[in-house]
C-alpha positions as CSV (number, residue, x, y, z in Angstrom):
1,M,-0.3,0.0,-0.1
2,R,1.5,3.6,-0.6
3,N,3.2,5.4,1.8
4,S,0.1,8.2,2.4
5,A,2.3,10.3,4.7
6,I,4.9,11.3,1.7
7,L,2.8,11.5,-0.9
8,K,3.3,14.4,-3.2
9,T,0.3,15.9,-4.9
10,A,1.4,18.7,-7.6
11,P,0.1,18.3,-10.7
12,S,2.0,15.6,-12.2
13,A,5.0,16.3,-15.1
14,P,8.4,14.5,-16.0
15,P,11.2,17.1,-14.9
16,P,14.0,16.9,-16.8
17,A,16.2,15.4,-14.6
18,D,13.8,12.3,-15.1
19,F,15.1,11.6,-18.8
20,E,18.6,13.2,-20.6
21,A,15.9,13.8,-23.9
22,V,12.5,14.5,-25.2
23,R,11.9,15.4,-28.7
24,D,8.5,16.9,-30.2
25,I,6.2,15.1,-32.6
26,G,3.3,17.1,-33.8
27,G,4.0,19.6,-30.9
28,I,4.0,16.8,-28.1
29,Q,6.9,15.7,-26.0
30,V,7.9,12.0,-25.8
31,A,10.4,10.6,-23.4
32,V,13.6,9.4,-25.0
33,T,14.0,6.0,-23.2
34,S,13.9,2.4,-22.9
35,A,11.6,0.1,-21.2
36,E,14.4,-0.5,-18.8
37,E,15.0,3.5,-17.9
38,A,11.3,3.9,-18.1
39,T,10.6,1.4,-15.6
40,R,13.3,2.8,-13.0
41,V,11.7,6.3,-12.8
42,L,8.4,5.4,-12.5
43,S,9.8,3.3,-9.6
44,S,11.2,5.8,-8.2
45,R,8.3,7.8,-8.1
46,L,6.4,5.0,-7.0
47,D,8.4,4.7,-3.8
48,G,8.6,9.0,-3.4
49,G,5.1,8.9,-3.6
50,I,5.3,11.7,-6.8
51,F,2.0,11.8,-8.2
52,T,2.6,11.0,-12.0
53,R,0.4,10.6,-15.2
54,V,1.8,8.2,-18.1
55,A,0.5,8.5,-21.5
56,F,1.8,6.4,-24.4
57,L,1.8,8.5,-27.6
58,N,0.9,7.1,-31.3
59,A,0.1,7.8,-34.9
60,H,-3.8,8.1,-34.0
61,C,-3.2,10.3,-30.9
62,V,-0.8,12.9,-32.5
63,N,-3.9,13.4,-34.9
64,L,-6.5,13.4,-31.7
65,A,-4.2,16.3,-30.7
66,Y,-4.3,18.2,-33.7
67,D,-8.2,17.8,-33.6
68,R,-8.8,18.3,-29.7
69,P,-7.4,21.4,-28.3
70,D,-8.6,20.1,-24.9
71,Y,-6.9,16.7,-24.8
72,R,-3.7,18.4,-26.2
73,A,-3.7,20.6,-23.5
74,A,-4.5,17.0,-21.4
75,L,-1.3,15.4,-22.1
76,A,0.6,18.2,-20.5
77,D,-0.3,17.0,-17.5
78,F,1.3,13.3,-18.9
79,M,4.5,11.3,-18.7
80,I,4.8,10.6,-22.7
81,L,6.4,7.2,-24.1
82,P,6.3,6.1,-27.5
83,D,4.5,3.9,-29.3
84,G,4.2,2.3,-32.5
85,I,5.9,2.8,-35.5
86,G,4.0,5.9,-36.7
87,I,5.8,7.8,-34.0
88,D,9.3,5.8,-34.2
89,L,9.0,7.2,-38.2
90,A,8.5,10.2,-37.3
91,S,11.5,10.9,-34.7
92,Q,14.0,8.7,-37.6
93,L,12.8,11.8,-40.1
94,L,12.2,14.9,-38.1
95,Y,15.6,13.8,-35.5
96,G,17.7,11.4,-37.5
97,T,16.9,8.2,-34.9
98,G,14.0,6.9,-33.6
99,F,13.5,5.9,-30.3
100,P,15.4,3.5,-28.1
101,E,12.6,1.4,-27.8
102,N,8.8,1.1,-28.3
103,L,7.0,1.7,-25.4
104,N,3.6,0.6,-26.2
105,G,1.3,0.1,-22.7
106,T,0.7,-3.0,-23.4
107,D,3.6,-4.6,-23.2
108,F,5.1,-1.6,-21.3
109,L,3.0,-2.3,-18.1
110,P,3.1,-6.0,-17.6
111,H,6.6,-5.2,-17.2
112,F,6.7,-3.1,-14.7
113,L,4.7,-4.6,-12.9
114,S,6.5,-7.9,-13.6
115,T,10.0,-5.9,-11.9
116,A,8.3,-4.3,-9.0
117,E,9.1,-6.0,-6.0
118,R,7.0,-5.0,-3.2
119,P,3.0,-5.5,-3.1
120,L,0.6,-3.4,-5.3
121,R,-2.8,-2.1,-4.8
122,V,-3.5,-2.1,-9.0
123,A,-6.9,-0.3,-9.6
124,L,-8.6,-1.4,-13.3
125,I,-11.0,1.2,-14.7
126,G,-12.9,0.9,-18.1
127,A,-13.1,-1.2,-21.2
128,A,-16.9,-3.2,-21.3
129,P,-19.0,-4.2,-18.6
130,G,-16.9,-8.2,-17.4
131,I,-13.4,-7.3,-19.2
132,A,-11.9,-5.4,-15.8
133,Q,-13.2,-9.0,-13.4
134,R,-11.3,-11.1,-16.4
135,A,-8.5,-8.2,-16.6
136,A,-8.0,-8.8,-13.3
137,I,-7.8,-12.5,-13.7
138,G,-5.0,-12.4,-16.4
139,F,-2.8,-9.7,-14.7
140,A,-3.1,-11.5,-11.3
141,M,-2.0,-15.3,-13.2
142,A,1.0,-13.2,-14.4
143,T,2.2,-11.2,-11.1
144,P,0.4,-13.3,-7.8
145,R,2.2,-10.6,-5.5
146,H,-0.2,-8.1,-6.8
147,S,-3.8,-6.9,-5.8
148,F,-6.2,-6.8,-9.0
149,L,-8.8,-4.4,-8.3
150,P,-11.4,-3.6,-11.1
151,I,-13.1,-0.6,-10.0
152,A,-15.9,-0.5,-12.7
153,H,-16.5,-0.8,-16.7
154,G,-16.2,1.9,-19.2
155,Y,-19.8,2.6,-19.7
156,F,-20.7,5.8,-17.3
157,S,-21.6,9.0,-17.6
158,S,-20.2,12.4,-16.3
159,G,-21.8,13.8,-13.1
160,A,-23.4,11.2,-10.5
161,E,-21.5,8.5,-11.9
162,T,-18.5,9.5,-12.4
163,L,-18.5,10.7,-8.6
164,D,-19.3,7.2,-7.5
165,V,-16.5,5.9,-9.7
166,M,-14.6,8.2,-7.9
167,E,-15.6,7.1,-4.8
168,R,-14.5,3.3,-5.6
169,L,-11.7,4.5,-6.4
170,R,-10.5,6.5,-3.3
171,Q,-12.0,3.3,-1.4
172,A,-9.7,0.7,-3.8
173,K,-7.2,3.0,-1.4
174,A,-4.5,1.9,-4.9
175,D,-0.9,2.7,-5.4
176,V,-1.0,1.9,-9.1
177,V,-4.8,3.2,-11.5
178,L,-4.8,1.7,-14.9
179,V,-7.7,3.8,-17.2
180,A,-8.6,2.1,-20.4
181,L,-11.3,4.2,-21.6
182,G,-10.1,4.4,-25.2
183,V,-8.0,8.3,-26.3
184,P,-8.9,10.9,-25.6
185,R,-11.6,10.5,-23.2
186,Q,-8.9,8.2,-20.6
187,E,-6.6,11.3,-20.6
188,L,-9.3,13.8,-20.1
189,F,-10.6,11.6,-17.1
190,V,-7.6,11.4,-16.0
191,S,-6.5,15.0,-16.2
192,R,-9.5,16.0,-14.5
193,H,-10.4,13.6,-12.0
194,I,-7.6,11.7,-10.7
195,T,-4.9,13.1,-8.7
196,G,-2.5,12.0,-5.6
197,E,-5.2,11.3,-3.3
198,E,-6.6,8.7,-5.6
199,A,-2.9,6.7,-6.3
200,T,0.4,7.2,-7.0
201,L,0.9,6.4,-11.0
202,V,-1.9,6.4,-13.5
203,F,-1.4,5.4,-16.2
204,A,-4.0,5.9,-19.9
205,V,-4.2,2.5,-21.6
206,G,-6.4,1.8,-23.9
207,A,-6.8,-2.0,-25.3
208,L,-4.6,-3.1,-23.0
209,L,-7.8,-4.6,-20.6
210,D,-9.2,-5.7,-23.4
211,F,-6.1,-7.7,-24.0
212,M,-5.7,-9.3,-20.5
213,A,-8.9,-10.9,-20.3
214,G,-8.3,-12.7,-23.5
215,E,-11.4,-10.5,-25.0
216,V,-9.2,-9.5,-28.4
217,P,-6.4,-11.8,-29.3
218,R,-2.7,-10.1,-29.4
219,A,-0.7,-10.4,-33.0
220,P,2.4,-13.1,-32.8
221,K,5.2,-12.5,-31.7
222,S,6.7,-12.5,-35.3
223,V,3.8,-10.2,-36.2
224,R,5.1,-7.8,-33.3
225,N,8.6,-8.2,-33.7
226,V,8.6,-6.8,-37.3
227,R,6.4,-3.6,-36.7
228,L,2.9,-5.0,-38.1
229,E,0.5,-5.1,-35.3
230,W,-1.1,-2.0,-36.0
231,M,-1.9,-4.4,-39.1
232,Y,-2.8,-7.1,-37.4
233,R,-5.3,-5.4,-35.5
234,L,-6.9,-4.2,-38.2
235,L,-7.6,-7.4,-39.8
236,V,-9.0,-8.1,-36.8
237,E,-10.9,-5.6,-36.5
238,P,-11.9,-3.7,-39.9
239,R,-15.1,-1.8,-38.8
240,R,-14.0,-0.3,-35.7
241,L,-9.4,0.6,-36.5
242,W,-10.3,0.8,-40.2
243,K,-10.8,4.8,-40.3
244,R,-8.0,5.2,-37.7
245,Y,-5.0,3.1,-39.7
246,L,-6.0,3.8,-43.9
247,L,-6.9,7.8,-43.3
248,G,-5.9,8.2,-40.3
249,N,-1.2,7.1,-41.0
250,P,-1.4,8.6,-44.4
251,R,-2.8,12.1,-42.5
252,F,-0.1,12.0,-39.9
253,M,2.7,11.3,-42.1
254,L,1.7,14.3,-43.7
255,R,1.9,16.0,-41.1
256,V,5.3,14.6,-39.7
257,L,6.6,15.7,-43.3
258,R,5.4,19.2,-43.2
259,D,6.9,19.6,-39.7
260,W,9.8,18.2,-41.2
261,G,9.6,20.8,-44.2
262,L,9.5,23.7,-42.0
263,R,12.6,22.8,-40.2
264,G,14.4,22.7,-42.9
265,L,12.7,26.1,-43.7
266,R,13.8,27.7,-40.5
267,R,17.1,26.1,-41.0
268,L,17.9,27.9,-43.9
269,G,16.5,31.3,-42.8
270,A,19.3,31.2,-39.7
């Protein structure tokens, strides 16, 4: 259980000393880090009671940030980790090198929890009814020393239902919260409602609970190794994801190319 005596409830943001560098992708500051270093930083924050919000940025997130100023503003409250081949390609074009690792939440969160030596209370919010309960079983099988606490499914409205979810979360006395409401709703919910009073670390995790519950299959490791999990997901859920990938990916790359061109013009004018 977290040490409430040392909990620091200042707005969440990654101090410069946490990582050696960040890179601007679509106007969003993304940490240049490995899974090992990110785990060390977050473990240190957890042990020190330093409230931290964490989000994972992929190409779809960048597109949404252009369309949703409220989402872009909310991301300023988060430590941002790089997720997916699109973000890596953008880094290669804009900075001449990719990110050290693909830190998507589906792989990073199980890794982070497996390295946490002391027992943690991990609250789960989101996904369809019943998914959080099944995900809790999946998590517990992988890391039985932690307690996984389903709080609410993701189909709650604003107002009284949100207040009820927050009250249940406070009563859970969690160390870590995983919020799976989809982008951008999960980041907006975390930014607006969750503070250091409820937990020390809060992650916006997308479809992680669906994967852990076995509701949605992961791509085979061979597919993930060649960075084509997005294509596998498109084949599995075409009706839900076709716009995100078939329209969104070209839109994202055009924006990256525009940023690359603007940087070149600025260098010529310097």
